[in-house]
KOLKOLLUM-42671 format. One record per residue (C-alpha): x, y, z; residue number from 1. Coordinates in nm, 4 decimals. Layout:
REM residues N
+----------+----------+----------+-----+
!       xx !       yy !       zz !   n !
+----------+----------+----------+-----+
!        X !        Y !        Z ! NUM !
...
+----------+----------+----------+-----+
***
This chain:
REM residues 456
+----------+----------+----------+-----+
!       xx !       yy !       zz !   n !
+----------+----------+----------+-----+
!   7.9911 !  13.7064 !   9.4055 !   1 !
!   8.1079 !  13.4742 !   9.1444 !   2 !
!   8.0334 !  13.1157 !   9.2385 !   3 !
!   7.9978 !  12.8303 !   9.0076 !   4 !
!   7.9848 !  12.4543 !   9.0929 !   5 !
!   8.0251 !  12.1976 !   8.8017 !   6 !
!   7.7351 !  11.9656 !   8.8353 !   7 !
!   7.7886 !  11.7412 !   8.5425 !   8 !
!   7.9491 !  11.3980 !   8.5947 !   9 !
!   8.0567 !  11.1419 !   8.3605 !  10 !
!   7.7918 !  10.8722 !   8.2723 !  11 !
!   7.9594 !  10.5507 !   8.4117 !  12 !
!   7.8866 !  10.2416 !   8.1752 !  13 !
!   8.0727 !   9.9419 !   8.3344 !  14 !
!   8.0065 !   9.5811 !   8.2730 !  15 !
!   7.6840 !   9.6159 !   8.1346 !  16 !
!   7.5270 !   9.3048 !   8.2665 !  17 !
!   7.6854 !   8.9606 !   8.3338 !  18 !
!   7.9924 !   8.8897 !   8.0936 !  19 !
!   8.0071 !   8.5167 !   8.1863 !  20 !
!   7.7847 !   8.2249 !   8.1463 !  21 !
!   7.7730 !   7.8735 !   8.2848 !  22 !
!   7.9256 !   7.7251 !   7.9701 !  23 !
!   8.2736 !   7.7304 !   8.0921 !  24 !
!   8.2568 !   7.6276 !   8.4620 !  25 !
!   8.5561 !   7.5168 !   8.6664 !  26 !
!   8.5427 !   7.3404 !   8.9978 !  27 !
!   8.8602 !   7.3531 !   9.2121 !  28 !
!   8.7519 !   7.0308 !   9.3616 !  29 !
!   8.8273 !   6.8688 !   9.0302 !  30 !
!   9.1840 !   6.9882 !   9.0640 !  31 !
!   9.2317 !   6.8675 !   9.4067 !  32 !
!   9.0938 !   7.1319 !   9.6393 !  33 !
!   8.9746 !   6.9961 !   9.9459 !  34 !
!   8.6883 !   7.2192 !  10.1117 !  35 !
!   8.7611 !   7.1229 !  10.5031 !  36 !
!   8.9280 !   7.4438 !  10.6147 !  37 !
!   9.2420 !   7.2578 !  10.6902 !  38 !
!   9.3993 !   7.1454 !  10.3878 !  39 !
!   9.6048 !   7.4246 !  10.1782 !  40 !
!   9.4250 !   7.4418 !   9.8218 !  41 !
!   9.6117 !   7.7241 !   9.6822 !  42 !
!   9.7454 !   7.5161 !   9.3822 !  43 !
!   9.4177 !   7.3643 !   9.3019 !  44 !
!   9.2315 !   7.6933 !   9.2888 !  45 !
!   9.4930 !   7.8468 !   9.1019 !  46 !
!   9.4936 !   7.5816 !   8.8357 !  47 !
!   9.1239 !   7.6157 !   8.7990 !  48 !
!   9.1816 !   7.9948 !   8.7521 !  49 !
!   9.4555 !   7.9490 !   8.4839 !  50 !
!   9.2487 !   7.6831 !   8.2861 !  51 !
!   8.9517 !   7.9082 !   8.3061 !  52 !
!   9.1378 !   8.1827 !   8.1301 !  53 !
!   9.3291 !   7.9756 !   7.9001 !  54 !
!   8.9894 !   7.8655 !   7.7533 !  55 !
!   8.8603 !   8.2090 !   7.7053 !  56 !
!   8.7254 !   8.2848 !   8.0344 !  57 !
!   8.4185 !   8.1695 !   8.2385 !  58 !
!   8.3658 !   8.0853 !   8.6180 !  59 !
!   8.5666 !   7.9394 !   8.8759 !  60 !
!   8.3111 !   7.8456 !   9.1350 !  61 !
!   8.3687 !   7.7517 !   9.5050 !  62 !
!   8.0635 !   7.5334 !   9.5855 !  63 !
!   8.0161 !   7.4337 !   9.9473 !  64 !
!   8.2832 !   7.3997 !  10.2233 !  65 !
!   8.5811 !   7.5933 !  10.3567 !  66 !
!   8.8752 !   7.6373 !  10.1141 !  67 !
!   9.2012 !   7.7226 !  10.2776 !  68 !
!   9.4456 !   7.9271 !  10.0451 !  69 !
!   9.7472 !   8.1433 !  10.0071 !  70 !
!   9.7796 !   8.4015 !   9.7301 !  71 !
!   9.5603 !   8.3521 !   9.4150 !  72 !
!   9.6491 !   8.5321 !   9.0977 !  73 !
!   9.3403 !   8.6341 !   8.9029 !  74 !
!   9.3536 !   8.6035 !   8.5311 !  75 !
!   9.1710 !   8.7761 !   8.2255 !  76 !
!   8.8175 !   8.6939 !   8.1807 !  77 !
!   8.7553 !   8.5014 !   8.5026 !  78 !
!   8.4786 !   8.5266 !   8.7364 !  79 !
!   8.5806 !   8.3784 !   9.0900 !  80 !
!   8.2420 !   8.2827 !   9.2461 !  81 !
!   8.2014 !   8.1814 !   9.6112 !  82 !
!   7.8622 !   8.0250 !   9.6393 !  83 !
!   7.6486 !   8.0691 !   9.9372 !  84 !
!   7.7696 !   7.8221 !  10.2236 !  85 !
!   8.1061 !   7.8471 !  10.0840 !  86 !
!   8.4228 !   8.0193 !  10.2615 !  87 !
!   8.7498 !   8.1061 !  10.1039 !  88 !
!   8.9830 !   8.1367 !  10.3986 !  89 !
!   9.3283 !   8.2973 !  10.4045 !  90 !
!   9.6196 !   8.1139 !  10.5217 !  91 !
!   9.7591 !   8.2353 !  10.8289 !  92 !
!  10.1342 !   8.1401 !  10.7184 !  93 !
!  10.3035 !   8.4178 !  10.5529 !  94 !
!  10.4934 !   8.1785 !  10.3459 !  95 !
!  10.1784 !   8.0996 !  10.1404 !  96 !
!  10.1829 !   8.4720 !  10.0319 !  97 !
!  10.4739 !   8.5270 !   9.7822 !  98 !
!  10.6068 !   8.8602 !   9.7495 !  99 !
!  10.4456 !   9.0428 !   9.4546 ! 100 !
!  10.6017 !   9.3777 !   9.3534 ! 101 !
!  10.3582 !   9.5729 !   9.1027 ! 102 !
!  10.4903 !   9.7314 !   8.7848 ! 103 !
!  10.2802 !  10.0376 !   8.8616 ! 104 !
!  10.4534 !  10.2597 !   9.1198 ! 105 !
!  10.2848 !  10.4039 !   9.4161 ! 106 !
!  10.3310 !  10.5039 !   9.7845 ! 107 !
!  10.1653 !  10.1838 !   9.8799 ! 108 !
!  10.4739 !  10.0086 !   9.7737 ! 109 !
!  10.5732 !  10.0901 !  10.1242 ! 110 !
!  10.2799 !   9.9216 !  10.2734 ! 111 !
!  10.2430 !   9.5937 !  10.1109 ! 112 !
!  10.3929 !   9.3303 !   9.8694 ! 113 !
!  10.1448 !   9.0487 !   9.9646 ! 114 !
!   9.7783 !   9.0040 !   9.9333 ! 115 !
!   9.5242 !   8.6933 !   9.9255 ! 116 !
!   9.3761 !   8.7994 !   9.5841 ! 117 !
!   9.6080 !   8.9571 !   9.3517 ! 118 !
!   9.5852 !   9.0796 !   8.9893 ! 119 !
!   9.7714 !   9.3349 !   8.7507 ! 120 !
!   9.7053 !   9.4463 !   8.3917 ! 121 !
!   9.3777 !   9.2426 !   8.3851 ! 122 !
!   9.0313 !   9.2922 !   8.2015 ! 123 !
!   8.6945 !   9.1555 !   8.2635 ! 124 !
!   8.7409 !   8.9966 !   8.6052 ! 125 !
!   8.4934 !   8.9629 !   8.8849 ! 126 !
!   8.4677 !   8.8184 !   9.2339 ! 127 !
!   8.1066 !   8.7462 !   9.3215 ! 128 !
!   7.8639 !   8.5266 !   9.5205 ! 129 !
!   7.6740 !   8.4832 !   9.8258 ! 130 !
!   7.9595 !   8.3321 !  10.0230 ! 131 !
!   8.2344 !   8.4615 !  10.2464 ! 132 !
!   8.6132 !   8.5655 !  10.2207 ! 133 !
!   8.7596 !   8.5132 !  10.5659 ! 134 !
!   9.0897 !   8.6714 !  10.5631 ! 135 !
!   9.2029 !   8.5395 !  10.9044 ! 136 !
!   9.3890 !   8.8531 !  10.9565 ! 137 !
!   9.4233 !   8.8180 !  11.3255 ! 138 !
!   9.6819 !   8.5421 !  11.2511 ! 139 !
!   9.9284 !   8.8237 !  11.1478 ! 140 !
!  10.1475 !   9.0596 !  11.3584 ! 141 !
!  10.4207 !   9.3002 !  11.2905 ! 142 !
!  10.4712 !   9.6056 !  11.0602 ! 143 !
!  10.2893 !   9.6767 !  10.7169 ! 144 !
!  10.4796 !   9.3938 !  10.4993 ! 145 !
!  10.4211 !   9.1456 !  10.7694 ! 146 !
!  10.0464 !   9.1537 !  10.7083 ! 147 !
!   9.8886 !   9.0827 !  10.3744 ! 148 !
!   9.6136 !   9.2773 !  10.2061 ! 149 !
!   9.2888 !   9.1078 !  10.1235 ! 150 !
!   9.2254 !   9.1884 !   9.7719 ! 151 !
!   9.4736 !   9.3884 !   9.5633 ! 152 !
!   9.4021 !   9.4855 !   9.1750 ! 153 !
!   9.6261 !   9.7033 !   9.0003 ! 154 !
!   9.5902 !   9.8726 !   8.6396 ! 155 !
!   9.2830 !   9.6428 !   8.5903 ! 156 !
!   8.9624 !   9.7412 !   8.3974 ! 157 !
!   8.6171 !   9.6315 !   8.3766 ! 158 !
!   8.5985 !   9.4913 !   8.7285 ! 159 !
!   8.2898 !   9.3688 !   8.9254 ! 160 !
!   8.2784 !   9.2875 !   9.3033 ! 161 !
!   7.9447 !   9.1880 !   9.4147 ! 162 !
!   7.7262 !   9.0294 !   9.6872 ! 163 !
!   8.0113 !   8.8889 !   9.8849 ! 164 !
!   8.0732 !   8.9175 !  10.2716 ! 165 !
!   8.4490 !   8.9942 !  10.3471 ! 166 !
!   8.5890 !   8.9923 !  10.6941 ! 167 !
!   8.8991 !   8.9815 !  10.9006 ! 168 !
!   9.1814 !   9.1172 !  10.6838 ! 169 !
!   9.5207 !   9.1598 !  10.8295 ! 170 !
!   9.5453 !   9.5203 !  10.6451 ! 171 !
!   9.3412 !   9.6959 !  10.4026 ! 172 !
!   9.0479 !   9.4722 !  10.3044 ! 173 !
!   9.0631 !   9.5672 !   9.9364 ! 174 !
!   9.2900 !   9.8132 !   9.7374 ! 175 !
!   9.2053 !   9.8901 !   9.3707 ! 176 !
!   9.4930 !  10.1005 !   9.2331 ! 177 !
!   9.4779 !  10.2655 !   8.8899 ! 178 !
!   9.1875 !  10.0586 !   8.7749 ! 179 !
!   8.9276 !  10.1741 !   8.5064 ! 180 !
!   8.5554 !  10.0800 !   8.5011 ! 181 !
!   8.5211 !   9.9308 !   8.8651 ! 182 !
!   8.1862 !   9.8487 !   9.0225 ! 183 !
!   8.1458 !   9.7488 !   9.3697 ! 184 !
!   7.7839 !   9.6508 !   9.4631 ! 185 !
!   7.6152 !   9.4871 !   9.7413 ! 186 !
!   7.8996 !   9.3680 !   9.9531 ! 187 !
!   7.9293 !   9.3545 !  10.3438 ! 188 !
!   8.2503 !   9.4091 !  10.4915 ! 189 !
!   8.3501 !   9.3378 !  10.8622 ! 190 !
!   8.7327 !   9.4605 !  10.9352 ! 191 !
!   8.8168 !   9.4565 !  11.3022 ! 192 !
!   9.0988 !   9.1753 !  11.3045 ! 193 !
!   9.4112 !   9.3924 !  11.2915 ! 194 !
!   9.5502 !   9.7360 !  11.2684 ! 195 !
!   9.5015 !   9.9408 !  10.9402 ! 196 !
!   9.1669 !   9.7781 !  10.8788 ! 197 !
!   9.0063 !   9.9938 !  10.6070 ! 198 !
!   8.6851 !   9.8862 !  10.4358 ! 199 !
!   8.7370 !   9.9889 !  10.0706 ! 200 !
!   9.0398 !  10.1822 !   9.9289 ! 201 !
!   8.9895 !  10.3318 !   9.5821 ! 202 !
!   9.3330 !  10.4625 !   9.4842 ! 203 !
!   9.3726 !  10.6597 !   9.1539 ! 204 !
!   9.0895 !  10.4802 !   8.9810 ! 205 !
!   8.8594 !  10.6158 !   8.7088 ! 206 !
!   8.4960 !  10.5592 !   8.6488 ! 207 !
!   8.3855 !  10.3845 !   8.9683 ! 208 !
!   8.0691 !  10.2941 !   9.1252 ! 209 !
!   8.0328 !  10.1904 !   9.4996 ! 210 !
!   7.6667 !  10.1185 !   9.5863 ! 211 !
!   7.4572 !   9.9264 !   9.8281 ! 212 !
!   7.7387 !   9.8162 !  10.0381 ! 213 !
!   7.7665 !   9.7671 !  10.4242 ! 214 !
!   8.0843 !   9.8560 !  10.5724 ! 215 !
!   8.2080 !   9.8200 !  10.9497 ! 216 !
!   8.5798 !   9.8851 !  11.0085 ! 217 !
!   8.8167 !   9.9664 !  11.2696 ! 218 !
!   9.0092 !  10.2146 !  11.0245 ! 219 !
!   8.8381 !  10.4240 !  10.7528 ! 220 !
!   8.5321 !  10.2901 !  10.5935 ! 221 !
!   8.5261 !  10.3996 !  10.2247 ! 222 !
!   8.8467 !  10.5729 !  10.1384 ! 223 !
!   8.9524 !  10.7462 !   9.8089 ! 224 !
!   9.3172 !  10.7901 !   9.7933 ! 225 !
!   9.5557 !  10.9053 !   9.5267 ! 226 !
!   9.9203 !  10.7548 !   9.6174 ! 227 !
!  10.0693 !  10.8060 !   9.2789 ! 228 !
!  10.0097 !  11.1095 !   9.0215 ! 229 !
!   9.7078 !  10.9465 !   8.8944 ! 230 !
!   9.3971 !  11.1239 !   8.9890 ! 231 !
!   9.0838 !  10.9442 !   9.1546 ! 232 !
!   8.8435 !  11.0587 !   8.9151 ! 233 !
!   8.4703 !  11.0070 !   8.8269 ! 234 !
!   8.3588 !  10.8086 !   9.1274 ! 235 !
!   8.0211 !  10.7735 !   9.2674 ! 236 !
!   7.9394 !  10.6406 !   9.6097 ! 237 !
!   7.5643 !  10.5820 !   9.7023 ! 238 !
!   7.3355 !  10.4176 !   9.8971 ! 239 !
!   7.5794 !  10.2732 !  10.1447 ! 240 !
!   7.5819 !  10.2274 !  10.5188 ! 241 !
!   7.9296 !  10.2709 !  10.6912 ! 242 !
!   8.0431 !  10.2317 !  11.0419 ! 243 !
!   8.3837 !  10.3038 !  11.1535 ! 244 !
!   8.6159 !  10.3708 !  11.4338 ! 245 !
!   8.8007 !  10.6342 !  11.2239 ! 246 !
!   8.6435 !  10.8003 !  10.9193 ! 247 !
!   8.3395 !  10.6735 !  10.7700 ! 248 !
!   8.3751 !  10.8128 !  10.4088 ! 249 !
!   8.7084 !  10.9983 !  10.3216 ! 250 !
!   8.9203 !  11.1456 !  10.0373 ! 251 !
!   9.2712 !  11.1313 !  10.1628 ! 252 !
!   9.4943 !  11.1037 !  10.3220 ! 253 !
!   9.7368 !  11.0519 !  10.0185 ! 254 !
!   9.6583 !  11.3155 !   9.7431 ! 255 !
!   9.9490 !  11.3302 !   9.5125 ! 256 !
!   9.7274 !  11.3395 !   9.2002 ! 257 !
!   9.4052 !  11.4403 !   9.3915 ! 258 !
!   9.0421 !  11.3849 !   9.3398 ! 259 !
!   8.8071 !  11.4973 !   9.0617 ! 260 !
!   8.4251 !  11.4552 !   8.9832 ! 261 !
!   8.3386 !  11.2656 !   9.3062 ! 262 !
!   7.9892 !  11.2210 !   9.4302 ! 263 !
!   7.8902 !  11.0923 !   9.7432 ! 264 !
!   7.4917 !  11.0351 !   9.7957 ! 265 !
!   7.2274 !  10.8939 !   9.9947 ! 266 !
!   7.4437 !  10.7195 !  10.2440 ! 267 !
!   7.3945 !  10.6346 !  10.6341 ! 268 !
!   7.6892 !  10.6809 !  10.8809 ! 269 !
!   7.6404 !  10.5100 !  11.2204 ! 270 !
!   7.8821 !  10.3887 !  11.4927 ! 271 !
!   8.0648 !  10.0706 !  11.4440 ! 272 !
!   7.9113 !   9.7680 !  11.6196 ! 273 !
!   8.2414 !   9.6470 !  11.7248 ! 274 !
!   8.3163 !   9.7727 !  12.0845 ! 275 !
!   8.6892 !   9.6994 !  12.0795 ! 276 !
!   8.8695 !   9.9932 !  11.9259 ! 277 !
!   9.2240 !   9.9607 !  11.7683 ! 278 !
!   9.2226 !  10.2820 !  11.6122 ! 279 !
!   9.0284 !  10.6053 !  11.6335 ! 280 !
!   8.7424 !  10.6155 !  11.8894 ! 281 !
!   8.4271 !  10.4144 !  11.9516 ! 282 !
!   8.1790 !  10.6497 !  11.7790 ! 283 !
!   8.4227 !  10.7396 !  11.4913 ! 284 !
!   8.6128 !  11.0438 !  11.3854 ! 285 !
!   8.4864 !  11.2360 !  11.0865 ! 286 !
!   8.1522 !  11.1137 !  10.9069 ! 287 !
!   8.2747 !  11.2951 !  10.6076 ! 288 !
!   8.6525 !  11.3681 !  10.5578 ! 289 !
!   8.7818 !  11.5720 !  10.2406 ! 290 !
!   9.1608 !  11.6242 !  10.2528 ! 291 !
!   9.4300 !  11.7588 !  10.0161 ! 292 !
!   9.7789 !  11.7643 !  10.1892 ! 293 !
!  10.0339 !  11.5963 !   9.9512 ! 294 !
!   9.9916 !  11.8500 !   9.6474 ! 295 !
!   9.7230 !  11.7450 !   9.4013 ! 296 !
!   9.3789 !  11.8943 !   9.3276 ! 297 !
!   9.0397 !  11.8389 !   9.4857 ! 298 !
!   8.7937 !  11.9769 !   9.2273 ! 299 !
!   8.3975 !  11.9286 !   9.1858 ! 300 !
!   8.2964 !  11.7123 !   9.4851 ! 301 !
!   7.9525 !  11.6800 !   9.5698 ! 302 !
!   7.8212 !  11.5218 !   9.8967 ! 303 !
!   7.4423 !  11.4895 !   9.9618 ! 304 !
!   7.1773 !  11.3100 !  10.1267 ! 305 !
!   7.3940 !  11.1937 !  10.4225 ! 306 !
!   7.2617 !  11.1008 !  10.7714 ! 307 !
!   7.5254 !  11.0848 !  11.0354 ! 308 !
!   7.4955 !  10.9689 !  11.4011 ! 309 !
!   7.7615 !  10.9633 !  11.6760 ! 310 !
!   8.0809 !  11.0661 !  11.5134 ! 311 !
!   8.3245 !  11.3156 !  11.6714 ! 312 !
!   8.2721 !  11.5617 !  11.3737 ! 313 !
!   8.0166 !  11.5243 !  11.0994 ! 314 !
!   8.2424 !  11.7009 !  10.8560 ! 315 !
!   8.6246 !  11.7752 !  10.8342 ! 316 !
!   8.7711 !  11.9472 !  10.5436 ! 317 !
!   9.1269 !  12.0333 !  10.5014 ! 318 !
!   9.3745 !  12.1714 !  10.2751 ! 319 !
!   9.7380 !  12.1224 !  10.4279 ! 320 !
!  10.0941 !  12.0777 !  10.3216 ! 321 !
!  10.2400 !  11.7642 !  10.4464 ! 322 !
!  10.3995 !  11.7107 !  10.1021 ! 323 !
!  10.4524 !  11.3384 !  10.1143 ! 324 !
!  10.6676 !  11.2126 !   9.8191 ! 325 !
!  10.5071 !  10.9064 !   9.6592 ! 326 !
!  10.8168 !  10.7778 !   9.5371 ! 327 !
!  11.2012 !  10.8252 !   9.6147 ! 328 !
!  11.3802 !  11.0818 !   9.3921 ! 329 !
!  11.0701 !  11.2933 !   9.3421 ! 330 !
!  11.0546 !  11.6674 !   9.4187 ! 331 !
!  10.8289 !  11.7586 !   9.7194 ! 332 !
!  10.5168 !  11.8682 !   9.5864 ! 333 !
!  10.3692 !  12.2128 !   9.6475 ! 334 !
!  10.0388 !  12.2970 !   9.8243 ! 335 !
!   9.7505 !  12.1482 !   9.6411 ! 336 !
!   9.4321 !  12.3099 !   9.5108 ! 337 !
!   9.0899 !  12.2560 !   9.6883 ! 338 !
!   8.7735 !  12.3880 !   9.5115 ! 339 !
!   8.4169 !  12.3811 !   9.4061 ! 340 !
!   8.2857 !  12.1549 !   9.6910 ! 341 !
!   7.9210 !  12.1160 !   9.7586 ! 342 !
!   7.7530 !  11.9766 !  10.0617 ! 343 !
!   7.3799 !  11.9410 !  10.0781 ! 344 !
!   7.1043 !  11.7515 !  10.2612 ! 345 !
!   7.3173 !  11.6466 !  10.5437 ! 346 !
!   7.1742 !  11.5638 !  10.8838 ! 347 !
!   7.3685 !  11.4606 !  11.2020 ! 348 !
!   7.3261 !  11.3920 !  11.5671 ! 349 !
!   7.5095 !  11.2727 !  11.8640 ! 350 !
!   7.8367 !  11.4461 !  11.7601 ! 351 !
!   8.0750 !  11.5437 !  12.0128 ! 352 !
!   8.1155 !  11.8980 !  12.1571 ! 353 !
!   8.4397 !  11.9608 !  11.9425 ! 354 !
!   8.2786 !  12.0924 !  11.6336 ! 355 !
!   8.3691 !  12.0809 !  11.2626 ! 356 !
!   8.6730 !  12.2175 !  11.1019 ! 357 !
!   8.6910 !  12.3607 !  10.7493 ! 358 !
!   9.0644 !  12.4736 !  10.7126 ! 359 !
!   9.2935 !  12.5881 !  10.4458 ! 360 !
!   9.6226 !  12.7483 !  10.5067 ! 361 !
!   9.7714 !  13.1098 !  10.4727 ! 362 !
!   9.7679 !  13.2209 !  10.1093 ! 363 !
!   9.6208 !  12.8875 !  10.0066 ! 364 !
!   9.2343 !  12.9073 !  10.0794 ! 365 !
!   8.9898 !  12.6563 !   9.9980 ! 366 !
!   8.7948 !  12.8155 !   9.7130 ! 367 !
!   8.4205 !  12.7862 !   9.6499 ! 368 !
!   8.2552 !  12.5964 !   9.9137 ! 369 !
!   7.8545 !  12.5661 !   9.9179 ! 370 !
!   7.6700 !  12.4389 !  10.2235 ! 371 !
!   7.2955 !  12.3935 !  10.1556 ! 372 !
!   7.0319 !  12.2419 !  10.3763 ! 373 !
!   7.2541 !  12.1355 !  10.6591 ! 374 !
!   7.1313 !  12.0341 !  11.0174 ! 375 !
!   7.3890 !  11.9382 !  11.2534 ! 376 !
!   7.3359 !  11.8663 !  11.6276 ! 377 !
!   7.6347 !  11.8726 !  11.8818 ! 378 !
!   7.6687 !  11.7591 !  12.2349 ! 379 !
!   7.7539 !  12.1293 !  12.3353 ! 380 !
!   7.8784 !  12.2181 !  12.6900 ! 381 !
!   8.1731 !  12.4512 !  12.5759 ! 382 !
!   8.2827 !  12.7310 !  12.7925 ! 383 !
!   8.3704 !  13.0922 !  12.7267 ! 384 !
!   8.7545 !  13.0063 !  12.7162 ! 385 !
!   8.6777 !  12.7749 !  12.4346 ! 386 !
!   8.5494 !  13.0278 !  12.2299 ! 387 !
!   8.8717 !  13.2484 !  12.2219 ! 388 !
!   9.1021 !  12.9425 !  12.1770 ! 389 !
!   9.3879 !  12.9854 !  11.9341 ! 390 !
!   9.6148 !  12.7486 !  11.7737 ! 391 !
!   9.8807 !  12.7052 !  11.5080 ! 392 !
!   9.7840 !  12.6276 !  11.1491 ! 393 !
!   9.9865 !  12.2708 !  11.1615 ! 394 !
!  10.0238 !  12.2887 !  10.7792 ! 395 !
!  10.2565 !  11.9919 !  10.7680 ! 396 !
!  10.0621 !  11.7754 !  10.9930 ! 397 !
!   9.8646 !  11.4504 !  10.9364 ! 398 !
!   9.5165 !  11.5559 !  10.8726 ! 399 !
!   9.2457 !  11.4438 !  11.1019 ! 400 !
!   8.9576 !  11.6254 !  11.2745 ! 401 !
!   9.1124 !  11.5859 !  11.6232 ! 402 !
!   9.4343 !  11.7716 !  11.4908 ! 403 !
!   9.3714 !  12.1243 !  11.6361 ! 404 !
!   9.1943 !  12.0848 !  11.9811 ! 405 !
!   8.9382 !  11.8760 !  12.1619 ! 406 !
!   8.7059 !  12.2043 !  12.1295 ! 407 !
!   8.7123 !  12.4374 !  11.8598 ! 408 !
!   8.6285 !  12.7975 !  11.8983 ! 409 !
!   8.3008 !  12.7343 !  11.7195 ! 410 !
!   8.0748 !  12.4476 !  11.8540 ! 411 !
!   7.9175 !  12.4211 !  11.4985 ! 412 !
!   8.1726 !  12.4909 !  11.2033 ! 413 !
!   8.4849 !  12.6980 !  11.2122 ! 414 !
!   8.5913 !  12.8144 !  10.8693 ! 415 !
!   8.9378 !  12.9107 !  10.8366 ! 416 !
!   9.1255 !  13.0362 !  10.5160 ! 417 !
!   8.8235 !  13.0114 !  10.2897 ! 418 !
!   8.7395 !  13.2121 !   9.9784 ! 419 !
!   8.4206 !  13.1947 !   9.8276 ! 420 !
!   8.1622 !  13.0454 !  10.0813 ! 421 !
!   7.7815 !  13.0071 !  10.0449 ! 422 !
!   7.5752 !  12.9119 !  10.3579 ! 423 !
!   7.2095 !  12.8532 !  10.2713 ! 424 !
!   6.9585 !  12.7081 !  10.5400 ! 425 !
!   7.2284 !  12.5819 !  10.7800 ! 426 !
!   7.0923 !  12.4903 !  11.1205 ! 427 !
!   7.3217 !  12.4172 !  11.4136 ! 428 !
!   7.2216 !  12.3155 !  11.7639 ! 429 !
!   7.3515 !  12.1688 !  12.0937 ! 430 !
!   7.2115 !  11.9481 !  12.3321 ! 431 !
!   7.3739 !  12.1422 !  12.6390 ! 432 !
!   7.4257 !  12.5208 !  12.6710 ! 433 !
!   7.7512 !  12.6227 !  12.4863 ! 434 !
!   7.9202 !  12.9421 !  12.5152 ! 435 !
!   8.0808 !  12.9329 !  12.1847 ! 436 !
!   7.9699 !  13.0782 !  11.8477 ! 437 !
!   7.7715 !  12.8357 !  11.6370 ! 438 !
!   7.9788 !  12.9303 !  11.3275 ! 439 !
!   8.3060 !  13.1432 !  11.3375 ! 440 !
!   8.4823 !  13.2808 !  11.0228 ! 441 !
!   8.8749 !  13.3400 !  11.0386 ! 442 !
!   9.0242 !  13.4763 !  10.7209 ! 443 !
!   8.7275 !  13.3929 !  10.5142 ! 444 !
!   8.6186 !  13.6188 !  10.2092 ! 445 !
!   8.3369 !  13.6404 !   9.9821 ! 446 !
!   8.0454 !  13.4956 !  10.2186 ! 447 !
!   7.6705 !  13.4640 !  10.1121 ! 448 !
!   7.4592 !  13.3742 !  10.4086 ! 449 !
!   7.1088 !  13.2892 !  10.2962 ! 450 !
!   7.1490 !  13.4620 !   9.9690 ! 451 !
!   7.2807 !  13.8007 !  10.1298 ! 452 !
!   7.6540 !  13.9333 !  10.1521 ! 453 !
!   7.7905 !  13.8697 !  10.4966 ! 454 !
!   8.0480 !  14.0773 !  10.6581 ! 455 !
!   8.2075 !  14.0027 !  10.9930 ! 456 !
+----------+----------+----------+-----+
***
């Protein structure tokens, strides 16, 4: 077997320490902001941001109290700091969120035109502090564009998001689109106020580090996307705790450009603490979901050191052919490419009796998969008829771990349309007696099992 995984990743150098000092400090209260949680202070906070940027940059600090605001437009070289004991509160009046159409085109143009914090074509910006951003998202109803995003930064570079607690967005909590050199560190996200409540969305960005974050969301927790032809590339996610009613850590669903050089390591995936479910299911859908369905490429993805509890499926990997257009007038993309994916040191328990699916489609297999030191435990209890179940490829459907059946023919992992598979030290167990295979291969070629060729 010829099998090679590229293991080199870009060394990411981001902000290189604090850029801003206390020399230029701007207090929105001096421009008329009233921290009583009732008085709309958008104009005063914005004036502080503008003055700060005009003078070469510095810190705009919310220091004590609750500041009610509509859309704030970040500017170059501005650090927005929300101190401990301070809360930036989003207005619940849609009129306080002016429509803002970005110059950079992507499929998310269909989702949003409003947000609480917005920036485009900026550099050296940060949002930091020990305080809270409460987006008050339960105050909005209706379709996508009637519900503002939390933070939306587009085509920005040298970005630091650090330490804050973010809660209650009306849509995605934070969306970083076509950005370069982004670091998200030490934040806590609670997002259960509305539909489409993702925790973090990284979309077509390059050179990203997400570390030491705690995410609890109704929709996907940490989600890498590619809603334009720009790849999501050179991304590290590490030392995070993620709970979700949907997918905890995901690449997809949108995959127009694709994903390259992605590393996910040393993360804990647990059930959400929120009992009320708006999307998904109480224990979560997939722990790790890797998906290419709108064309694009997924190449050189490493997932290691992950502990998963209670999800429906610990792992879901899908190459499909939904073929969504990222903007009108484009030709429908062909089937994408999925290759060079490594999963290692993954432990899960408390998963459902459905099993994990790893599926390409006819004539378009997933290529070069490596599973090393994997230990997965499932509920079990499958019957003989489950082991002979057959179903359509569903190449054009929305990818989700539940898309094929509530029970797969294998209680552990069902590999379907894979070319080049290495399994080493893979342990699969059930809590109850199960009459299905632990592993099932369908249209899988070139298999190495614990170092030896496997023929089925």
